[in-house]
N, CA, C and O atoms as a Maestro MAE file, in Angstrom:
{
 s_m_m2io_version
 :::
 2.0.0
}

f_m_ct {
 s_m_title
 :::
 protein
 m_atom[312] {
  # First column is atom index #
  i_m_mmod_type
  r_m_x_coord
  r_m_y_coord
  r_m_z_coord
  i_m_residue_number
  s_m_chain_name
  s_m_pdb_residue_name
  s_m_pdb_atom_name
  i_m_atomic_number
  :::
  1 25 -109.074 -19.498 44.147 1 A "MET " " N  " 7
  2 3 -109.195 -18.504 45.570 1 A "MET " " CA " 6
  3 2 -108.808 -18.868 46.146 1 A "MET " " C  " 6
  4 15 -107.672 -18.410 46.261 1 A "MET " " O  " 8
  5 25 -109.101 -19.878 47.034 2 A "GLU " " N  " 7
  6 3 -108.880 -20.288 48.190 2 A "GLU " " CA " 6
  7 2 -106.955 -20.591 48.341 2 A "GLU " " C  " 6
  8 15 -106.270 -20.248 49.305 2 A "GLU " " O  " 8
  9 25 -106.415 -21.376 46.972 3 A "ILE " " N  " 7
  10 3 -105.057 -21.311 46.478 3 A "ILE " " CA " 6
  11 2 -104.290 -20.314 46.809 3 A "ILE " " C  " 6
  12 15 -103.309 -20.166 47.538 3 A "ILE " " O  " 8
  13 25 -104.851 -19.734 46.213 4 A "ALA " " N  " 7
  14 3 -104.139 -17.938 46.025 4 A "ALA " " CA " 6
  15 2 -104.082 -17.483 47.042 4 A "ALA " " C  " 6
  16 15 -103.061 -16.952 47.480 4 A "ALA " " O  " 8
  17 25 -105.350 -17.597 47.768 5 A "THR " " N  " 7
  18 3 -105.042 -16.623 49.024 5 A "THR " " CA " 6
  19 2 -103.943 -17.516 50.191 5 A "THR " " C  " 6
  20 15 -103.030 -16.946 50.788 5 A "THR " " O  " 8
  21 25 -104.258 -18.963 50.338 6 A "LYS " " N  " 7
  22 3 -103.256 -19.700 50.957 6 A "LYS " " CA " 6
  23 2 -101.799 -19.512 50.206 6 A "LYS " " C  " 6
  24 15 -101.001 -20.025 50.991 6 A "LYS " " O  " 8
  25 25 -100.898 -18.911 48.798 7 A "ILE " " N  " 7
  26 3 -100.120 -18.723 48.946 7 A "ILE " " CA " 6
  27 2 -99.404 -17.531 49.593 7 A "ILE " " C  " 6
  28 15 -98.291 -17.317 50.073 7 A "ILE " " O  " 8
  29 25 -100.506 -16.871 49.396 8 A "LEU " " N  " 7
  30 3 -99.731 -15.343 49.620 8 A "LEU " " CA " 6
  31 2 -99.876 -14.967 51.324 8 A "LEU " " C  " 6
  32 15 -99.655 -13.954 51.986 8 A "LEU " " O  " 8
  33 25 -100.309 -16.187 51.601 9 A "LEU " " N  " 7
  34 3 -100.388 -16.157 52.972 9 A "LEU " " CA " 6
  35 2 -99.145 -16.604 53.682 9 A "LEU " " C  " 6
  36 15 -98.896 -16.200 54.818 9 A "LEU " " O  " 8
  37 25 -98.526 -17.259 53.171 10 A "ILE " " N  " 7
  38 3 -97.426 -18.184 52.909 10 A "ILE " " CA " 6
  39 2 -96.227 -17.307 52.802 10 A "ILE " " C  " 6
  40 15 -95.271 -17.317 53.578 10 A "ILE " " O  " 8
  41 25 -96.388 -16.513 51.709 11 A "ILE " " N  " 7
  42 3 -95.524 -15.691 51.180 11 A "ILE " " CA " 6
  43 2 -95.153 -14.314 52.261 11 A "ILE " " C  " 6
  44 15 -94.104 -13.732 52.535 11 A "ILE " " O  " 8
  45 25 -96.378 -14.170 52.631 12 A "ALA " " N  " 7
  46 3 -96.486 -12.843 53.571 12 A "ALA " " CA " 6
  47 2 -95.560 -13.037 55.122 12 A "ALA " " C  " 6
  48 15 -94.785 -12.225 55.628 12 A "ALA " " O  " 8
  49 25 -95.971 -14.434 55.637 13 A "SER " " N  " 7
  50 3 -95.450 -15.413 56.799 13 A "SER " " CA " 6
  51 2 -93.911 -15.426 56.641 13 A "SER " " C  " 6
  52 15 -93.120 -14.987 57.476 13 A "SER " " O  " 8
  53 25 -93.608 -15.972 55.494 14 A "ILE " " N  " 7
  54 3 -92.251 -16.122 55.458 14 A "ILE " " CA " 6
  55 2 -91.360 -15.167 55.292 14 A "ILE " " C  " 6
  56 15 -90.264 -15.442 55.780 14 A "ILE " " O  " 8
  57 25 -91.464 -13.891 54.650 15 A "GLY " " N  " 7
  58 3 -91.076 -12.461 54.270 15 A "GLY " " CA " 6
  59 2 -91.285 -11.691 55.805 15 A "GLY " " C  " 6
  60 15 -90.490 -10.784 56.052 15 A "GLY " " O  " 8
  61 25 -92.244 -11.999 56.757 16 A "MET " " N  " 7
  62 3 -92.260 -11.291 57.778 16 A "MET " " CA " 6
  63 2 -91.388 -11.916 59.218 16 A "MET " " C  " 6
  64 15 -91.325 -11.502 60.376 16 A "MET " " O  " 8
  65 25 -90.755 -13.140 58.489 17 A "ILE " " N  " 7
  66 3 -89.869 -13.798 59.519 17 A "ILE " " CA " 6
  67 2 -88.636 -13.606 59.282 17 A "ILE " " C  " 6
  68 15 -87.699 -13.663 60.078 17 A "ILE " " O  " 8
  69 25 -88.620 -13.246 57.553 18 A "ALA " " N  " 7
  70 3 -86.985 -12.558 57.078 18 A "ALA " " CA " 6
  71 2 -86.677 -11.311 57.934 18 A "ALA " " C  " 6
  72 15 -85.684 -11.071 58.620 18 A "ALA " " O  " 8
  73 25 -87.708 -10.636 57.728 19 A "VAL " " N  " 7
  74 3 -87.609 -9.283 58.211 19 A "VAL " " CA " 6
  75 2 -87.297 -9.227 59.619 19 A "VAL " " C  " 6
  76 15 -86.345 -8.576 60.049 19 A "VAL " " O  " 8
  77 25 -88.212 -10.009 60.467 20 A "VAL " " N  " 7
  78 3 -87.661 -9.910 62.045 20 A "VAL " " CA " 6
  79 2 -86.065 -10.304 62.117 20 A "VAL " " C  " 6
  80 15 -85.079 -9.673 62.498 20 A "VAL " " O  " 8
  81 25 -86.218 -11.418 61.669 21 A "LEU " " N  " 7
  82 3 -84.723 -12.182 61.983 21 A "LEU " " CA " 6
  83 2 -83.701 -11.172 61.829 21 A "LEU " " C  " 6
  84 15 -82.710 -11.183 62.560 21 A "LEU " " O  " 8
  85 25 -83.917 -10.047 60.670 22 A "LEU " " N  " 7
  86 3 -82.727 -8.757 59.966 22 A "LEU " " CA " 6
  87 2 -82.970 -7.986 60.646 22 A "LEU " " C  " 6
  88 15 -82.118 -7.150 60.347 22 A "LEU " " O  " 8
  89 25 -83.774 -7.393 61.746 23 A "GLN " " N  " 7
  90 3 -83.641 -6.436 62.674 23 A "GLN " " CA " 6
  91 2 -82.546 -6.658 63.949 23 A "GLN " " C  " 6
  92 15 -82.220 -7.673 64.564 23 A "GLN " " O  " 8
  93 25 -82.183 -5.419 64.047 24 A "LYS " " N  " 7
  94 3 -81.165 -5.619 65.067 24 A "LYS " " CA " 6
  95 2 -81.827 -5.555 66.122 24 A "LYS " " C  " 6
  96 15 -82.872 -4.909 66.182 24 A "LYS " " O  " 8
  97 25 -81.248 -6.322 67.292 25 A "GLY " " N  " 7
  98 3 -81.767 -6.237 68.686 25 A "GLY " " CA " 6
  99 2 -82.043 -5.005 69.682 25 A "GLY " " C  " 6
  100 15 -81.277 -4.041 69.670 25 A "GLY " " O  " 8
  101 25 -82.673 -5.034 70.171 26 A "LYS " " N  " 7
  102 3 -82.858 -3.655 70.986 26 A "LYS " " CA " 6
  103 2 -81.340 -3.718 72.095 26 A "LYS " " C  " 6
  104 15 -80.471 -2.850 72.186 26 A "LYS " " O  " 8
  105 25 -81.416 -4.961 72.789 27 A "SER " " N  " 7
  106 3 -80.604 -5.139 73.682 27 A "SER " " CA " 6
  107 2 -79.213 -6.066 73.471 27 A "SER " " C  " 6
  108 15 -79.091 -7.274 73.272 27 A "SER " " O  " 8
  109 25 -78.030 -4.790 73.623 28 A "ALA " " N  " 7
  110 3 -76.799 -5.459 72.689 28 A "ALA " " CA " 6
  111 2 -75.948 -6.076 73.984 28 A "ALA " " C  " 6
  112 15 -74.845 -6.616 73.902 28 A "ALA " " O  " 8
  113 25 -76.706 -5.871 75.167 29 A "GLY " " N  " 7
  114 3 -75.632 -6.269 76.316 29 A "GLY " " CA " 6
  115 2 -74.464 -5.307 76.709 29 A "GLY " " C  " 6
  116 15 -74.764 -4.120 76.577 29 A "GLY " " O  " 8
  117 25 -73.186 -5.556 77.167 30 A "LEU " " N  " 7
  118 3 -72.559 -4.478 77.536 30 A "LEU " " CA " 6
  119 2 -71.626 -3.826 76.570 30 A "LEU " " C  " 6
  120 15 -70.899 -2.909 76.952 30 A "LEU " " O  " 8
  121 25 -71.605 -4.388 74.946 31 A "SER " " N  " 7
  122 3 -71.023 -3.831 73.694 31 A "SER " " CA " 6
  123 2 -71.810 -2.733 73.425 31 A "SER " " C  " 6
  124 15 -71.379 -1.609 73.171 31 A "SER " " O  " 8
  125 25 -73.027 -3.082 73.484 32 A "GLY " " N  " 7
  126 3 -74.147 -2.214 73.205 32 A "GLY " " CA " 6
  127 2 -73.824 -1.086 73.942 32 A "GLY " " C  " 6
  128 15 -73.226 -0.248 73.267 32 A "GLY " " O  " 8
  129 25 -74.085 -0.669 75.517 33 A "ALA " " N  " 7
  130 3 -73.382 0.263 76.159 33 A "ALA " " CA " 6
  131 2 -72.361 0.997 76.219 33 A "ALA " " C  " 6
  132 15 -72.151 1.994 76.911 33 A "ALA " " O  " 8
  133 25 -71.674 0.433 75.410 34 A "ILE " " N  " 7
  134 3 -70.436 1.141 75.551 34 A "ILE " " CA " 6
  135 2 -70.182 1.802 74.410 34 A "ILE " " C  " 6
  136 15 -69.742 2.951 74.451 34 A "ILE " " O  " 8
  137 25 -70.425 1.169 73.252 35 A "SER " " N  " 7
  138 3 -70.496 1.623 71.829 35 A "SER " " CA " 6
  139 2 -71.923 2.761 71.722 35 A "SER " " C  " 6
  140 15 -71.946 3.582 70.805 35 A "SER " " O  " 8
  141 25 -72.590 2.724 72.324 36 A "GLY " " N  " 7
  142 3 -74.162 3.488 72.231 36 A "GLY " " CA " 6
  143 2 -73.631 4.746 72.897 36 A "GLY " " C  " 6
  144 15 -74.478 5.513 72.441 36 A "GLY " " O  " 8
  145 25 -73.018 5.354 73.481 37 A "GLY " " N  " 7
  146 3 -72.455 6.764 73.551 37 A "GLY " " CA " 6
  147 2 -71.940 7.204 72.475 37 A "GLY " " C  " 6
  148 15 -72.498 8.128 71.883 37 A "GLY " " O  " 8
  149 25 -70.566 6.541 71.907 38 A "ALA " " N  " 7
  150 3 -70.340 6.699 70.981 38 A "ALA " " CA " 6
  151 2 -71.139 7.075 70.036 38 A "ALA " " C  " 6
  152 15 -71.107 8.257 69.693 38 A "ALA " " O  " 8
  153 25 -72.064 6.134 69.380 39 A "GLU " " N  " 7
  154 3 -73.127 6.479 68.247 39 A "GLU " " CA " 6
  155 2 -74.316 7.323 68.045 39 A "GLU " " C  " 6
  156 15 -74.883 7.665 67.008 39 A "GLU " " O  " 8
  157 25 -74.670 7.695 69.862 40 A "HIS " " N  " 7
  158 3 -75.118 8.664 70.289 40 A "HIS " " CA " 6
  159 2 -74.386 10.098 69.828 40 A "HIS " " C  " 6
  160 15 -75.032 11.049 69.385 40 A "HIS " " O  " 8
  161 25 -73.098 10.100 69.983 41 A "LEU " " N  " 7
  162 3 -72.667 11.479 69.847 41 A "LEU " " CA " 6
  163 2 -72.065 11.741 68.683 41 A "LEU " " C  " 6
  164 15 -72.139 12.930 68.373 41 A "LEU " " O  " 8
  165 25 -71.193 10.693 67.526 42 A "PHE " " N  " 7
  166 3 -71.173 11.093 66.178 42 A "PHE " " CA " 6
  167 2 -72.366 10.740 65.347 42 A "PHE " " C  " 6
  168 15 -72.450 11.251 64.230 42 A "PHE " " O  " 8
  169 25 -73.370 9.862 65.799 43 A "GLY " " N  " 7
  170 3 -74.792 9.624 64.649 43 A "GLY " " CA " 6
  171 2 -74.155 8.415 64.090 43 A "GLY " " C  " 6
  172 15 -72.987 8.104 63.856 43 A "GLY " " O  " 8
  173 25 -75.290 7.838 63.954 44 A "LYS " " N  " 7
  174 3 -75.366 6.688 63.115 44 A "LYS " " CA " 6
  175 2 -76.927 6.785 62.256 44 A "LYS " " C  " 6
  176 15 -78.026 6.452 62.699 44 A "LYS " " O  " 8
  177 25 -76.666 7.241 61.173 45 A "GLN " " N  " 7
  178 3 -77.802 7.805 60.348 45 A "GLN " " CA " 6
  179 2 -77.972 6.543 59.377 45 A "GLN " " C  " 6
  180 15 -79.137 6.429 58.995 45 A "GLN " " O  " 8
  181 25 -77.005 5.460 58.829 46 A "LYS " " N  " 7
  182 3 -77.398 4.827 57.923 46 A "LYS " " CA " 6
  183 2 -77.736 3.730 58.363 46 A "LYS " " C  " 6
  184 15 -78.251 3.062 57.467 46 A "LYS " " O  " 8
  185 25 -77.689 3.109 59.514 47 A "ALA " " N  " 7
  186 3 -77.891 2.149 60.284 47 A "ALA " " CA " 6
  187 2 -79.438 2.194 60.658 47 A "ALA " " C  " 6
  188 15 -80.202 1.231 60.598 47 A "ALA " " O  " 8
  189 25 -79.836 3.786 61.148 48 A "ARG " " N  " 7
  190 3 -80.996 4.500 62.362 48 A "ARG " " CA " 6
  191 2 -82.142 4.287 60.773 48 A "ARG " " C  " 6
  192 15 -83.197 3.691 60.991 48 A "ARG " " O  " 8
  193 25 -81.959 4.631 59.731 49 A "GLY " " N  " 7
  194 3 -82.530 4.561 58.293 49 A "GLY " " CA " 6
  195 2 -82.719 3.068 58.197 49 A "GLY " " C  " 6
  196 15 -83.873 2.707 58.428 49 A "GLY " " O  " 8
  197 25 -82.098 2.385 57.990 50 A "LEU " " N  " 7
  198 3 -82.256 0.851 57.960 50 A "LEU " " CA " 6
  199 2 -83.265 -0.043 58.712 50 A "LEU " " C  " 6
  200 15 -83.945 -0.921 58.180 50 A "LEU " " O  " 8
  201 25 -83.274 0.349 60.235 51 A "ASP " " N  " 7
  202 3 -83.878 0.044 61.734 51 A "ASP " " CA " 6
  203 2 -85.550 0.651 61.112 51 A "ASP " " C  " 6
  204 15 -86.530 -0.077 60.951 51 A "ASP " " O  " 8
  205 25 -85.502 1.916 60.889 52 A "LEU " " N  " 7
  206 3 -86.720 2.242 60.527 52 A "LEU " " CA " 6
  207 2 -87.517 1.836 59.295 52 A "LEU " " C  " 6
  208 15 -88.737 1.995 59.351 52 A "LEU " " O  " 8
  209 25 -86.905 1.268 58.050 53 A "PHE " " N  " 7
  210 3 -87.121 0.602 57.193 53 A "PHE " " CA " 6
  211 2 -87.646 -0.777 57.094 53 A "PHE " " C  " 6
  212 15 -88.410 -1.154 56.205 53 A "PHE " " O  " 8
  213 25 -87.253 -1.411 57.929 54 A "LEU " " N  " 7
  214 3 -86.831 -3.101 58.487 54 A "LEU " " CA " 6
  215 2 -88.576 -2.846 59.539 54 A "LEU " " C  " 6
  216 15 -89.507 -3.651 59.513 54 A "LEU " " O  " 8
  217 25 -88.555 -1.667 60.261 55 A "SER " " N  " 7
  218 3 -89.764 -1.617 61.028 55 A "SER " " CA " 6
  219 2 -91.086 -1.319 60.500 55 A "SER " " C  " 6
  220 15 -92.131 -1.700 61.028 55 A "SER " " O  " 8
  221 25 -90.981 -0.428 59.135 56 A "ARG " " N  " 7
  222 3 -92.318 -0.335 58.586 56 A "ARG " " CA " 6
  223 2 -92.533 -1.430 57.922 56 A "ARG " " C  " 6
  224 15 -93.690 -1.815 57.753 56 A "ARG " " O  " 8
  225 25 -91.303 -2.231 57.354 57 A "LEU " " N  " 7
  226 3 -91.920 -3.523 56.615 57 A "LEU " " CA " 6
  227 2 -92.560 -4.204 57.163 57 A "LEU " " C  " 6
  228 15 -93.674 -4.557 56.777 57 A "LEU " " O  " 8
  229 25 -91.932 -4.611 58.354 58 A "THR " " N  " 7
  230 3 -92.609 -5.531 59.211 58 A "THR " " CA " 6
  231 2 -93.702 -5.170 59.878 58 A "THR " " C  " 6
  232 15 -94.277 -6.197 60.237 58 A "THR " " O  " 8
  233 25 -94.475 -3.873 60.342 59 A "MET " " N  " 7
  234 3 -95.589 -3.671 60.267 59 A "MET " " CA " 6
  235 2 -96.538 -3.650 58.455 59 A "MET " " C  " 6
  236 15 -97.665 -3.155 58.464 59 A "MET " " O  " 8
  237 25 -96.210 -3.971 57.643 60 A "GLY " " N  " 7
  238 3 -97.013 -4.004 56.453 60 A "GLY " " CA " 6
  239 2 -96.998 -5.193 56.503 60 A "GLY " " C  " 6
  240 15 -98.126 -5.685 56.526 60 A "GLY " " O  " 8
  241 25 -95.941 -6.091 56.540 61 A "LEU " " N  " 7
  242 3 -96.337 -7.333 56.369 61 A "LEU " " CA " 6
  243 2 -97.065 -8.189 57.278 61 A "LEU " " C  " 6
  244 15 -97.224 -9.372 56.977 61 A "LEU " " O  " 8
  245 25 -97.482 -7.763 58.262 62 A "ALA " " N  " 7
  246 3 -97.993 -8.427 60.201 62 A "ALA " " CA " 6
  247 2 -99.273 -7.811 59.413 62 A "ALA " " C  " 6
  248 15 -100.032 -8.749 59.170 62 A "ALA " " O  " 8
  249 25 -99.853 -6.462 58.871 63 A "THR " " N  " 7
  250 3 -100.851 -6.129 58.390 63 A "THR " " CA " 6
  251 2 -101.505 -7.107 57.663 63 A "THR " " C  " 6
  252 15 -102.510 -7.716 58.030 63 A "THR " " O  " 8
  253 25 -100.723 -7.279 56.304 64 A "ALA " " N  " 7
  254 3 -100.808 -7.892 55.149 64 A "ALA " " CA " 6
  255 2 -100.875 -9.546 55.725 64 A "ALA " " C  " 6
  256 15 -101.381 -10.430 55.035 64 A "ALA " " O  " 8
  257 25 -100.417 -9.748 56.786 65 A "PHE " " N  " 7
  258 3 -100.612 -11.315 57.092 65 A "PHE " " CA " 6
  259 2 -101.736 -11.376 57.785 65 A "PHE " " C  " 6
  260 15 -102.389 -12.366 57.453 65 A "PHE " " O  " 8
  261 25 -102.454 -10.463 58.959 66 A "PHE " " N  " 7
  262 3 -103.822 -10.751 59.456 66 A "PHE " " CA " 6
  263 2 -104.886 -10.786 58.446 66 A "PHE " " C  " 6
  264 15 -105.823 -11.575 58.325 66 A "PHE " " O  " 8
  265 25 -104.479 -9.564 57.609 67 A "ILE " " N  " 7
  266 3 -105.597 -9.572 56.474 67 A "ILE " " CA " 6
  267 2 -106.230 -10.336 56.028 67 A "ILE " " C  " 6
  268 15 -107.442 -10.367 55.815 67 A "ILE " " O  " 8
  269 25 -104.780 -11.616 55.691 68 A "LEU " " N  " 7
  270 3 -105.121 -12.528 54.751 68 A "LEU " " CA " 6
  271 2 -105.393 -13.625 55.308 68 A "LEU " " C  " 6
  272 15 -106.187 -14.354 54.713 68 A "LEU " " O  " 8
  273 25 -104.853 -14.063 56.554 69 A "SER " " N  " 7
  274 3 -105.391 -14.410 57.754 69 A "SER " " CA " 6
  275 2 -106.968 -14.484 57.663 69 A "SER " " C  " 6
  276 15 -107.383 -15.556 57.221 69 A "SER " " O  " 8
  277 25 -107.862 -13.605 57.977 70 A "ILE " " N  " 7
  278 3 -109.023 -13.247 57.950 70 A "ILE " " CA " 6
  279 2 -109.593 -13.964 56.712 70 A "ILE " " C  " 6
  280 15 -110.427 -14.845 56.923 70 A "ILE " " O  " 8
  281 25 -109.176 -13.637 55.231 71 A "VAL " " N  " 7
  282 3 -109.394 -13.872 54.546 71 A "VAL " " CA " 6
  283 2 -109.513 -15.234 53.820 71 A "VAL " " C  " 6
  284 15 -110.293 -15.560 52.925 71 A "VAL " " O  " 8
  285 25 -108.652 -15.864 54.364 72 A "ALA " " N  " 7
  286 3 -108.259 -17.350 53.970 72 A "ALA " " CA " 6
  287 2 -109.373 -17.900 54.656 72 A "ALA " " C  " 6
  288 15 -110.179 -18.513 53.955 72 A "ALA " " O  " 8
  289 25 -109.696 -17.773 56.434 73 A "ALA " " N  " 7
  290 3 -110.699 -18.095 56.889 73 A "ALA " " CA " 6
  291 2 -111.988 -18.039 56.763 73 A "ALA " " C  " 6
  292 15 -112.801 -18.857 57.193 73 A "ALA " " O  " 8
  293 25 -112.271 -16.700 55.944 74 A "TYR " " N  " 7
  294 3 -113.793 -17.013 55.254 74 A "TYR " " CA " 6
  295 2 -113.835 -17.707 54.271 74 A "TYR " " C  " 6
  296 15 -114.729 -18.550 54.189 74 A "TYR " " O  " 8
  297 25 -112.785 -17.543 53.133 75 A "VAL " " N  " 7
  298 3 -112.971 -18.283 51.912 75 A "VAL " " CA " 6
  299 2 -112.954 -20.187 52.357 75 A "VAL " " C  " 6
  300 15 -113.445 -20.981 51.555 75 A "VAL " " O  " 8
  301 25 -112.525 -20.527 53.280 76 A "VAL " " N  " 7
  302 3 -112.539 -21.847 53.195 76 A "VAL " " CA " 6
  303 2 -113.728 -22.415 53.561 76 A "VAL " " C  " 6
  304 15 -114.264 -23.341 52.954 76 A "VAL " " O  " 8
  305 25 -114.338 -21.638 54.980 77 A "LYS " " N  " 7
  306 3 -115.856 -21.834 55.831 77 A "LYS " " CA " 6
  307 2 -116.591 -21.965 54.001 77 A "LYS " " C  " 6
  308 15 -116.866 -23.106 53.630 77 A "LYS " " O  " 8
  309 25 -116.789 -21.070 53.242 78 A "GLN " " N  " 7
  310 3 -117.415 -20.829 52.375 78 A "GLN " " CA " 6
  311 2 -117.551 -21.827 51.467 78 A "GLN " " C  " 6
  312 15 -118.235 -21.654 50.458 78 A "GLN " " O  " 8
  :::
 }
 m_bond[311] {
  # First column is bond index #
  i_m_from
  i_m_to
  i_m_order
  :::
  1 1 2 1
  2 2 3 1
  3 3 4 2
  4 3 5 1
  5 5 6 1
  6 6 7 1
  7 7 8 2
  8 7 9 1
  9 9 10 1
  10 10 11 1
  11 11 12 2
  12 11 13 1
  13 13 14 1
  14 14 15 1
  15 15 16 2
  16 15 17 1
  17 17 18 1
  18 18 19 1
  19 19 20 2
  20 19 21 1
  21 21 22 1
  22 22 23 1
  23 23 24 2
  24 23 25 1
  25 25 26 1
  26 26 27 1
  27 27 28 2
  28 27 29 1
  29 29 30 1
  30 30 31 1
  31 31 32 2
  32 31 33 1
  33 33 34 1
  34 34 35 1
  35 35 36 2
  36 35 37 1
  37 37 38 1
  38 38 39 1
  39 39 40 2
  40 39 41 1
  41 41 42 1
  42 42 43 1
  43 43 44 2
  44 43 45 1
  45 45 46 1
  46 46 47 1
  47 47 48 2
  48 47 49 1
  49 49 50 1
  50 50 51 1
  51 51 52 2
  52 51 53 1
  53 53 54 1
  54 54 55 1
  55 55 56 2
  56 55 57 1
  57 57 58 1
  58 58 59 1
  59 59 60 2
  60 59 61 1
  61 61 62 1
  62 62 63 1
  63 63 64 2
  64 63 65 1
  65 65 66 1
  66 66 67 1
  67 67 68 2
  68 67 69 1
  69 69 70 1
  70 70 71 1
  71 71 72 2
  72 71 73 1
  73 73 74 1
  74 74 75 1
  75 75 76 2
  76 75 77 1
  77 77 78 1
  78 78 79 1
  79 79 80 2
  80 79 81 1
  81 81 82 1
  82 82 83 1
  83 83 84 2
  84 83 85 1
  85 85 86 1
  86 86 87 1
  87 87 88 2
  88 87 89 1
  89 89 90 1
  90 90 91 1
  91 91 92 2
  92 91 93 1
  93 93 94 1
  94 94 95 1
  95 95 96 2
  96 95 97 1
  97 97 98 1
  98 98 99 1
  99 99 100 2
  100 99 101 1
  101 101 102 1
  102 102 103 1
  103 103 104 2
  104 103 105 1
  105 105 106 1
  106 106 107 1
  107 107 108 2
  108 107 109 1
  109 109 110 1
  110 110 111 1
  111 111 112 2
  112 111 113 1
  113 113 114 1
  114 114 115 1
  115 115 116 2
  116 115 117 1
  117 117 118 1
  118 118 119 1
  119 119 120 2
  120 119 121 1
  121 121 122 1
  122 122 123 1
  123 123 124 2
  124 123 125 1
  125 125 126 1
  126 126 127 1
  127 127 128 2
  128 127 129 1
  129 129 130 1
  130 130 131 1
  131 131 132 2
  132 131 133 1
  133 133 134 1
  134 134 135 1
  135 135 136 2
  136 135 137 1
  137 137 138 1
  138 138 139 1
  139 139 140 2
  140 139 141 1
  141 141 142 1
  142 142 143 1
  143 143 144 2
  144 143 145 1
  145 145 146 1
  146 146 147 1
  147 147 148 2
  148 147 149 1
  149 149 150 1
  150 150 151 1
  151 151 152 2
  152 151 153 1
  153 153 154 1
  154 154 155 1
  155 155 156 2
  156 155 157 1
  157 157 158 1
  158 158 159 1
  159 159 160 2
  160 159 161 1
  161 161 162 1
  162 162 163 1
  163 163 164 2
  164 163 165 1
  165 165 166 1
  166 166 167 1
  167 167 168 2
  168 167 169 1
  169 169 170 1
  170 170 171 1
  171 171 172 2
  172 171 173 1
  173 173 174 1
  174 174 175 1
  175 175 176 2
  176 175 177 1
  177 177 178 1
  178 178 179 1
  179 179 180 2
  180 179 181 1
  181 181 182 1
  182 182 183 1
  183 183 184 2
  184 183 185 1
  185 185 186 1
  186 186 187 1
  187 187 188 2
  188 187 189 1
  189 189 190 1
  190 190 191 1
  191 191 192 2
  192 191 193 1
  193 193 194 1
  194 194 195 1
  195 195 196 2
  196 195 197 1
  197 197 198 1
  198 198 199 1
  199 199 200 2
  200 199 201 1
  201 201 202 1
  202 202 203 1
  203 203 204 2
  204 203 205 1
  205 205 206 1
  206 206 207 1
  207 207 208 2
  208 207 209 1
  209 209 210 1
  210 210 211 1
  211 211 212 2
  212 211 213 1
  213 213 214 1
  214 214 215 1
  215 215 216 2
  216 215 217 1
  217 217 218 1
  218 218 219 1
  219 219 220 2
  220 219 221 1
  221 221 222 1
  222 222 223 1
  223 223 224 2
  224 223 225 1
  225 225 226 1
  226 226 227 1
  227 227 228 2
  228 227 229 1
  229 229 230 1
  230 230 231 1
  231 231 232 2
  232 231 233 1
  233 233 234 1
  234 234 235 1
  235 235 236 2
  236 235 237 1
  237 237 238 1
  238 238 239 1
  239 239 240 2
  240 239 241 1
  241 241 242 1
  242 242 243 1
  243 243 244 2
  244 243 245 1
  245 245 246 1
  246 246 247 1
  247 247 248 2
  248 247 249 1
  249 249 250 1
  250 250 251 1
  251 251 252 2
  252 251 253 1
  253 253 254 1
  254 254 255 1
  255 255 256 2
  256 255 257 1
  257 257 258 1
  258 258 259 1
  259 259 260 2
  260 259 261 1
  261 261 262 1
  262 262 263 1
  263 263 264 2
  264 263 265 1
  265 265 266 1
  266 266 267 1
  267 267 268 2
  268 267 269 1
  269 269 270 1
  270 270 271 1
  271 271 272 2
  272 271 273 1
  273 273 274 1
  274 274 275 1
  275 275 276 2
  276 275 277 1
  277 277 278 1
  278 278 279 1
  279 279 280 2
  280 279 281 1
  281 281 282 1
  282 282 283 1
  283 283 284 2
  284 283 285 1
  285 285 286 1
  286 286 287 1
  287 287 288 2
  288 287 289 1
  289 289 290 1
  290 290 291 1
  291 291 292 2
  292 291 293 1
  293 293 294 1
  294 294 295 1
  295 295 296 2
  296 295 297 1
  297 297 298 1
  298 298 299 1
  299 299 300 2
  300 299 301 1
  301 301 302 1
  302 302 303 1
  303 303 304 2
  304 303 305 1
  305 305 306 1
  306 306 307 1
  307 307 308 2
  308 307 309 1
  309 309 310 1
  310 310 311 1
  311 311 312 2
  :::
 }
}
């Protein structure tokens, strides 16, 4: 049980790292300020949907990470 919990914890942490690195930064600097108006005017639905999906996936993986951390601490303690 302890090994399985640790393996799931490692998978959740690697997945969370990968998803966070795939997300686009909120501050794109001057180029983001210039192109931001055009994206707002003409719309950018495809990238927005991907950002929403990655955001929700990050929240799910973070929740799994914290729950698995608590479970692993409980299992190791016993």
